[in-house]
N, C-alpha and C positions, 0 to 999 in steps of 0.2 A: 661136847666141848661147842659153844658156840662157833658160829661161820663169821670166816674174816670178812668183814668189811671192806670196799676199797682203799679207805683210807689208810686200814691194816696193811693191806699189801702193798701201799706207796710206802709206806715206813720201813716194811720189809726191804723193799728194792733200795731204797734209798739207803738205809744202813748198811746192804750189799756192799753198793758201791763206794761209799765210805769206807767201807775195809779195805776195799779193794785197791784204791788211791792210798789210803795210809801204809798198806804195807808195800805198796810198789814203793813209797818215799823213803820207807825204812830200807827195803833191799838196795835202794841207790845210794844211802849211805853207808850200806853194809859193805857195798861194792867198792867204795872209796878206800875202806878198812880192809876189805881182803886184799886189794892191789898194792895199798903200801905195805902191810905188816906180815901177810902171808903172800910174799911174792917169791917166785919159782925159786929165787938164789937164795933166798932166807928157812925155806920150808920144803919139806918132802913133798911131792905128789900126793902120798898116804894120808898126810893132814888137809891137803887144800879140797882133796877128795870129801875126807870126812865132814869137815867144816862145812862145804857147799849141800852137801848132802842134808846135814842136820837141820840148816839154816830153811832149806829147801820145805821140809816136813813141818818145821815150827809155823812157815807162813802159812802151809797149807791148812792146816792145823786151827790156826787165827781165823783164816777166812772162809772154810768151810767145815770147820768141825769134825764130826767121825765122817763125813763122806769122803773126806779124804784118804781114807783106808781103801778107796777102790782104785787109787791112784799105785797104792802096791799091790795089789792083787793082780790088776793088770798087767803091771811089772814084772809078778812072780810067776803067773803063766806063760809069759812068754820066754821069760829066761829059762824055765823050765823045758820048755820044747826048743830053745836053741841049744841046750846041752843034751839032752836026749834023744831028739828025733834026727835023722840023719839029712848029713848037710844037702842033698838032692831036693829035698821037700821043705826041708825046715823054714825057707823065707816064705812059702805060700799059705803054711800053717799059721806062721805068726800073723802074717796078715789077717789070715781069716779071722783068727781069736782077737786079734788086737780089735779091727774095725768090728765085729761082733761083740765084743764086751761093751764098746763104746757105744754101739747103738742100742743094747739094751739099757745102758745106763740113761740115754737120751729117751728111749720112748717112756720109760720107767719116769724121768723127770716131768716131761712135756706132757702124760696122759693120765698119770695118777697123780701129781701133786699142784703143775703151775701151770696149765696151759696159757701161751701167750704173755706170761712172765719173764723181761727182757732182761733180768737182773745177773748178777755175775752168779752163775750157778758153777756145780762142780765138773759138769762136762766140759767146759771151757778149756781148764788143762788139761782133762784127757784128750782134747783133740790133737794137742800139742804134744803129749806124750806117747798117742799112737802114731802121729808122723814119725817120732824120733824112733820108734820100736820097728817100724814097718822097715824105715831106711835103713838102721843097723842092720836087720836081717837080710836085704840085698846085698847090702854094702858085705856080709861075710861070706855068703853066699858066692858072689863074686870072688872075693878074695880067696878062697877053700877051696870051691866045688868047680870053678870054671876055670877053662884055661887062656892064659894072657892074651893069646890073638882073637880069644872069643869077645873081648871086652874093647868097647868104645873108650876112647880117650879121658873122657869124663868119668868112666865107672873104672876103668884103671887106676884114676887118680884116687876116688873115693875108696877103693875095694881096702877093706880090713882084713889082715893078713894072720890073726892070731884071735883067737875067743875071750872076750873082756871077762874079768871077775866079776863076783857079784857086786861089788864097792864102786868100780868103775863103771858099771850097767846102772846103777841108781843114780849114780851121780852126774850121767849124762841125762837120764830122764828127770830128774828131781831136783836139779841144782836150784839154790835162791834167785840165781838169775833169771831163769827162765820159766820157772815153776808156774806164775800165775797167767804170764800171757805170751811165752816163748820168747821169740821166734824159735822155730825150729834149725838145726844146722848140723852140719855132718860129724861123726865120729871122728874120724879124724884131726877135723878141725878143733873138737873139744878137747881130744887130749893133749892136741899142741898146746893149746891155750893152759893147760894145767900144769905140764911138764916144763913148759917154757921155753919150747923150741917155736912158737908162732911166728919169732922176727924172722930166723935163721934162714926159710925158703928164697924169703922177699929180700935179702942181702947179697943175691946172687944175679949177675948180669947175665944177658942170653948168652953169653959165651963160658958161662960157667965160674967166673971169677969172682972173687967177694966185690961189692961194690964198697969201697973204702969210706965213701962219704957218708955212709950211715951206719955203720957197722958196729961203732964204739957206742951208739947213745939209743937208747931203748926211745921209741916214739911216742909222745906225751897226746892222750887223748884229750885233752883239757879243751882246747876250744871246738871240738867235735860234739864234745858232751854241754857245752854252755850255748853253742847253737842250736840243738835238740831239744835243749830245756826251753828254752826262749820257743821255739816250734810250738810244745809242748802248750806251754801256756798262753800263747795267741789262739790254738785249737781249740782250747778247753772256751776261753772265753767266748769265740765265735759259737761255739756250740752250745754254749749255757743261753747265750742272748739271743739265738736266732732260732735252735731248732723247734722254740715253742710257738714260733710266729709261724711258720710253715710246716703244719703236720702234714706229712705222704697222705692221709687218711682224708683230707679237706678234699683231694682231687677226684673223689669220687661221691662227695657229698652232694645230691640231687640238687638242691638250691644253687650249690656253685657253679655245676653244669651248666643250668637254667639261663642263671644270670652272667656268665663270664663268658666272653668273645673266646675263640679257637685260638688266636694266637695269645692269649693271658691265658689261658689254661695251659699251653705248653710251658710258656716261660716261668708259671706258678709250678710246674711240674720240675721243671729243669732247677729253679730254687729249693725246690723240697729237698727235692735228692742231694742238690749241693748242701744243705744244711746238716745231713745227714751223716757227712764223712769227716768231719771233724772229731768225731767221736773217735774213729777209728785212727787217725792221725795220731790225737793221743796218746791212745794206749799202744802204739806199735813204735812211737818216738821216745815215749816214755822207756818201753822195755828195752830197747836199742841203747839208750845213754845209760842205764843200768848196766848191760854187757860192757859197754866201753869203760865205763868207770871201774868196773872189775881190771881190765886190761883184754877184754875178748871184743875180736870184730876189726882186727888190724889187716887190711887188704891190700899193703904195700905203700907204694908212693904215687904221688901226680908226677907228671914231668916238671913242675916247678920245685920238686922236692918235699913239699910238704904230704905228711902222711894221709891215707884213706881211710877211714873206721868205718867203713858200710859193707864187711864181708857178710854180716846175716842182718842188714839194714831190709825194712818189708817193705818200703814204700818209696816212692818219688812223688813229690806232690806235684811239682810242676809240670812234668810230664804226664800225670793223671788229669792235672784239669785244663792242660791244652794238648790234649791228645788228639790225635786228628786220625785215628782209627780204631777199631775195635780191638786189634790184636795189641796196640801201643797201650791204651789204656790196662787190659790185663797184665802186660810185662811188666806194668810200674806197681799194681797193686797187688799186696798182699804177696811178695814176689818169694819168699822161701816156701809158701805153701805151692806158689806156681812150680818152683824148680822141685819140691816134691813129687807133684804129681806128673810130670813130666820123668822123673826119675823112675819112681815106683810103676808107671802103668803106661802114659804116653809112648817112651821109648822101648817097653816090652809086650805091648798087648798086640799080638799079631791081626787083630780084625777089629777094622774102625777105632782105632785109637783115639781121636779126636770124640767122638761120641763116648766111649767107655770113659775118658779122662773127664767128659762132664757129670757123667752118671757118678762116678768114684766120687769128685768133688760136690755133690749134692747129697750122698750118702754120708760121708763125713763130716758136714756141715749140720745134719740132723735130720730131724723128722717132719718138720712141719712142711705141709704140701706146699708151701710159695717156695721155699730153697728148689722142690722140685722142677716147677714151672719156670724158676728162673732159670735152670742150666739145661732145662729141654729147649726154652726158646735162645739158650745161649749157643748151642750146638748149631740151628739155623742162621743165628748171625754170624757167627765165625766164618764156617763155611762161606755162606752168600758174601761176606764183605772179604774173601779172598779173590772170589771170582770178579766182586767190582773192582778190585786194587789193579787186578790184572787185564782187566778190558776197557777201563776209564782213564786210570792214570796216565797214560801216554799221549794221549791229546792234549795232557796240560803242562807238558814237559819243554812245550816247544817257547816260552820265552819265562821272563820270572812276573812278568804280572799274572800270567796264566797260573804258574806254580801258586801265586799268593792266593788268586782265586779258590783254586783247588784245594788249598788249605784250611780257609776261612767254609767253604762247604762242606768240607768230609768234617771239621771241628764240629759244627752244629750238626750236622747228621749225624756224627758219633754221639752227642752228649742227647739226643733224641733217641737213640739206639740203645744207649746205657741206660737211660732212665725208662724207657719202657721195660727193657730186659730184667731192672734190679726192684719195681714196683714189686711186685710179689715176695720177694727175698725180704721186704718191710713190713708188708702187709701179712705174712706168715699164713693166713688161712685160706682156705679155697675159696670162700664166699666172696669177701670183697676182691680178691685177686680175678676171681672171673669175672664180676662185676667192671672193673677194672679193662679190664680186655673190651667187655661188650661196648662199653661208654667211651673208650678211646681210639674210635676206628679213625679219624683224621688224624690220630698222632701213629697210629700203627702203621697206614698208609704213607705216611710222610718216613717213617722209619725204614720202612721196606723199599721205599724209591731209593732209598740209600744204602739198603744194604741187601735187599732180597734178590737184585735183578737187574737193575739198569745196564744197559749194554749197547754200545753204539755202532753200525753199519759201518760200511765203507764211505757212504754219504756224510757221516757226523750226525747222523740224526739217532736221538735216544731212544732206545726202543725197551719195551717190557717182556722179559723171558718168561715163560710158562715156569716158572718156581715161583714166580710173585703170584699166582693162581693159585697154587698147594698152599701157598703162606694165607691168604686169603680164605679159602674155603676152610684152612683147618680152623681161623676164628670165627667163620660164620659171616663174612663181610663181601662186600660185593660193590662193583664198580660200573657205570652206566656210561654207554656212548663215546665217541671216538674212536680214530682208526690208528693202528699200531702193526709195523712192520718189524717182524723178529728176524734175526739174521741166522738162527737155526734153522736146518732143511726142514726138522719137523711143523715147524710153523710158518712156513715160509709161504704158504699159499694162503693162510689164514689171515685177514685184515681186520676183522670188527675185534675189538675188547673184549665184548661180552662171550665171546669164543676163546678168549685165552684166559678172562680171569672170572670166574663163576661167581 
């Protein structure tokens, strides 16, 4: 068999991406039909489950061929565990099996077939199915194995009180609205959509009475769908026109680094990372529009009475681009995945939940080393950004001008920190990622000044905390000269920067 050339790989990637977009557009048209002709008032939940599941399998087979059987295998294994394992440990076993099977498929795809090929691969849908399987397992455990007083308010709301049958389970995991790109959702929300009860709880006011203003009319998602499709078109146009002009790989090119001033390198890094995001904006917004077109995603009403269709939205673009903190960026990026990580890991892990959550996120994303470098860096960035906000922000709350200055500085710092953190996620491999770390010393120092330990003492003097020394020594970097006063007792008597930063 002749070896595939780079052009052949390009054609394979292009074909898979075209297939993905065509299937999503088909799903969008089908979603309108599903909402109009298989409305809960006209059709039983059984029929809606069957149609949603069969259409989902058809799209999966069209996009991924027989690799789509992995979706059934993963779902079948975990459903067997739910049915036959004890409720006390069922959720843990489902978590291990679902994540383990996903990791096995990712290892096989990356290291056996096409390392570095960022095409539409079959493990993408499996990532969403893994989220749904593990979420449902924990929700069943909360509803059937734990006492009511042991649950948090959110766990009490999401708890599943009966075991789903096989059709409901497959429909939840593999429905045509979310089989290709998600997003994930809670089992109770999906069942409310299928059974036609999604609007009822949101017709109640705080006192429990029905809100007659909206109860007789079913909200229409038309305006939200149009808005989201326009966002998709703009995002796709920006990605196709800009992404090739600003490849991230150029930031580690020797000639580029030698001939470009530091400020322009930082600016280019920001623009190159900015150019990669519209791809995700397009995919997630289109998926959200598909679910809305089917009638899924209603989330109550705004104060002016307009319906909200953001129940399963995966991002808030303006909040991402103008984020003034690391947390604000993460809270508005891949929202449903963040909720999944919070519900299955952060709220339940007894030891160092932040580190455990980032580690789970890295394992879930895949086996490329760049993912792990990104999320390991993200741990320190997140924890240090908390310290920064706690120690710095109070000094800028004295006036509107100071708050504006603080917002501008933290926006710039957040963008630099995000770029530095996410570059390995884009580069994927160890070599290019470590080269970026080695050659971006000024960028690293700038981002660390933002996120790793700026402190203010009682005199208002900005100082560096010892944590910055750990961050610099970890990356093999150093600073020379200058006097620094640290407010912590351990460092109070030390004056030279060289004694603080190795």
